[in-house]
C-alpha positions in Angstrom: 99.6 115.1 112.9 100.8 112.8 110.2 103.1 109.6 110.8 106.5 109.9 108.9 108.0 107.2 108.4 112.4 107.3 108.3 114.2 104.0 106.6 118.0 105.2 107.7 120.9 103.3 109.5 122.6 105.9 110.7 122.5 106.8 114.1 123.2 110.4 114.0 120.8 111.0 111.2 118.1 109.4 112.7 118.3 111.5 115.8 118.5 115.0 114.0 115.6 114.0 111.8 113.5 112.7 115.1 114.6 116.3 116.5 113.7 117.7 113.5 110.2 116.8 113.2 109.4 115.7 116.1 109.6 119.8 116.9 107.6 120.4 114.1 104.8 118.3 115.9 104.7 115.2 113.5 104.7 111.6 114.5 107.7 110.0 113.4 108.4 106.4 113.4 112.6 105.5 112.5 113.5 101.6 111.6 117.1 100.8 110.5 116.8 98.2 108.2 115.2 97.7 104.9 113.0 94.8 105.6 111.8 95.9 108.6 111.0 99.3 107.2 109.2 97.7 104.4 107.1 96.3 106.8 106.4 99.4 108.9 104.8 101.5 105.8 102.7 98.1 105.4 101.8 98.3 109.2 101.3 101.8 109.2 100.8 103.5 106.4 102.9 106.5 106.4 102.3 110.0 105.1 105.4 109.7 103.6 108.5 107.8 103.2 112.0 108.7 103.5 114.6 106.4 102.5 118.5 106.0 102.3 119.2 104.4 99.3 122.5 102.2 101.6 120.5 100.1 103.9 121.1 96.3 105.3 119.0 93.5 104.2 117.8 95.3 101.5 118.3 98.2 99.3 116.8 101.3 100.0 115.8 100.7 95.8 114.2 97.5 96.0 112.2 99.1 99.7 111.2 102.1 97.2 109.5 99.7 94.2 108.0 97.6 97.1 106.1 99.8 99.0 105.6 101.7 95.6 103.8 98.2 93.8 101.9 98.1 97.5 100.8 101.3 97.4 101.6 104.2 94.8 100.2 107.1 96.2 102.7 107.2 100.0 104.9 109.6 98.4 108.9 107.7 99.1 111.8 110.5 99.6 114.8 109.2 99.5 118.2 110.0 100.6 121.8 109.2 99.2 125.2 110.3 98.4 124.7 109.4 94.7 123.9 112.7 92.2 125.2 111.3 88.8 122.0 111.7 86.8 121.6 109.0 85.5 121.4 107.4 88.9 118.7 109.4 89.4 116.4 108.1 86.4 117.2 104.4 88.3 115.2 106.1 91.0 112.7 107.4 88.7 111.6 104.6 87.2 111.4 102.7 90.9 108.9 105.3 91.8 111.2 107.8 93.6 108.8 111.0 94.2 111.7 113.2 95.3 115.5 113.4 95.9 117.9 114.5 98.5 121.4 114.5 98.1 123.8 113.9 101.5 124.9 115.9 103.6 121.3 117.7 103.9 119.7 120.1 105.4 117.3 118.4 107.9 115.0 122.1 107.0 115.4 121.0 103.5 113.9 118.2 103.3 111.3 119.0 106.1 110.0 121.2 103.4 110.0 118.8 100.3 108.0 116.2 103.2 105.6 119.4 103.6 105.1 119.6 99.6 105.3 115.9 98.7 102.1 115.2 102.1 100.2 118.8 100.1 100.6 116.8 96.5 98.8 113.7 98.1 96.1 115.4 99.7 95.1 117.7 96.4 94.4 114.8 94.7 90.4 114.7 93.9 89.4 111.1 94.2 86.4 111.9 92.4 87.6 112.4 89.3 87.1 109.6 86.3 89.1 106.8 86.2 88.3 105.4 83.3 88.8 107.2 79.7 88.1 105.6 75.8 88.6 101.8 76.2 91.3 102.3 79.6 90.7 101.1 83.0 92.5 102.8 86.0 92.3 101.3 89.3 95.2 103.2 91.4 94.2 100.8 94.6 95.3 97.7 93.0 97.8 99.8 90.3 95.8 98.1 87.5 95.4 100.2 83.2 93.5 97.6 81.7 93.2 98.4 77.6 89.8 97.2 76.2 89.5 94.5 79.3 93.4 93.4 78.6 96.1 93.9 81.8 99.5 96.4 80.4 102.3 96.4 82.1 102.7 99.4 83.8 106.3 100.9 86.0 106.1 103.2 89.3 106.8 106.1 87.7 104.3 105.7 84.2 101.5 105.6 87.6 102.5 108.5 89.0 102.4 110.1 84.8 99.0 109.3 84.3 97.8 109.7 87.5 98.9 113.6 86.8 97.4 113.3 84.1 94.1 112.1 85.5 94.3 115.0 88.0 94.5 117.6 85.7 92.0 117.2 82.7 91.6 119.6 79.6 94.4 121.1 81.0 97.5 122.3 79.0 100.4 121.5 80.6 103.9 122.4 80.2 107.1 120.2 80.2 108.6 122.6 83.5 105.5 121.4 85.6 104.9 118.2 84.8 108.9 117.7 85.8 108.0 119.4 89.2 104.8 117.7 89.9 105.6 114.1 89.0 109.8 113.6 88.7 110.0 116.1 91.9 112.3 119.7 91.6 115.1 118.6 93.2 116.0 115.9 90.3 116.7 118.6 87.9 116.3 116.3 84.7 115.6 117.8 80.5 112.4 118.1 79.0 113.0 115.7 77.1 112.9 113.4 79.9 109.0 114.5 80.0 109.0 113.6 76.0 110.5 110.3 76.4 107.9 109.4 79.5 105.3 111.2 77.2 106.0 108.4 74.5 105.6 105.4 76.3 102.7 106.4 77.8 101.4 106.9 74.2 103.0 103.8 72.8 101.0 101.5 75.7 97.6 103.0 76.3 96.8 105.1 72.2 95.4 103.2 69.6 97.3 105.3 67.0 100.1 106.6 69.2 101.9 108.5 66.2 98.1 110.4 66.1 97.2 110.8 70.2 93.8 111.6 71.2 94.0 111.2 74.8 97.6 112.7 75.5 98.2 115.6 73.2 101.1 117.8 72.1 99.9 121.5 72.8 102.9 122.7 70.2 106.0 124.7 72.4 104.3 124.5 75.6 103.6 120.9 76.5 100.8 118.3 77.0 96.9 117.8 77.7 95.3 115.1 78.9 92.0 114.5 76.9 89.6 112.2 78.6 87.8 111.9 75.6 87.9 110.2 71.6 
């Protein structure tokens, strides 16, 4: 069964999570500090990481960024008492896949973890990772345009990955919010538009007249891998 790594320093929450997830047949490993959790993630390669924001040694946001820089495909679900939208946007920029506000139901968290694992397993690794003059390497987390390295945030990698997994298909803004940001972030579709704009500015030859990341008026966007 899949291994779930919990990086959480509250013993009561640790016990509740271990009880819930082992009862469902998952292997569970728990670390109580940021640096130890990061090392465990790299050594164990878990199916999902559940991460508290307030950790001793290294903040949860920093741990999330480090995990995503090392392995962009590893789902990270954040636990926090913070519910402000601005803070959630910062978490997205750090690469978090989902967000659960404390106090939370262990069963709700279980459902979120299972959804994250399903999304990861759906990805087809045989899909082309090159289009036009763009070359993408998700293992190295590198994007090159005409051979030149283009700086990308962890979340921009997630958005690009979603489009590469769904070529030539019109995708609505709400589906993008769900598939890339996760259901629990409750952000507006304007967030999608802003992120698409950044993607175009970095990858399109003429961002004002996009070739690859096209607008489907009144609906959303379509990724067309052929210029």
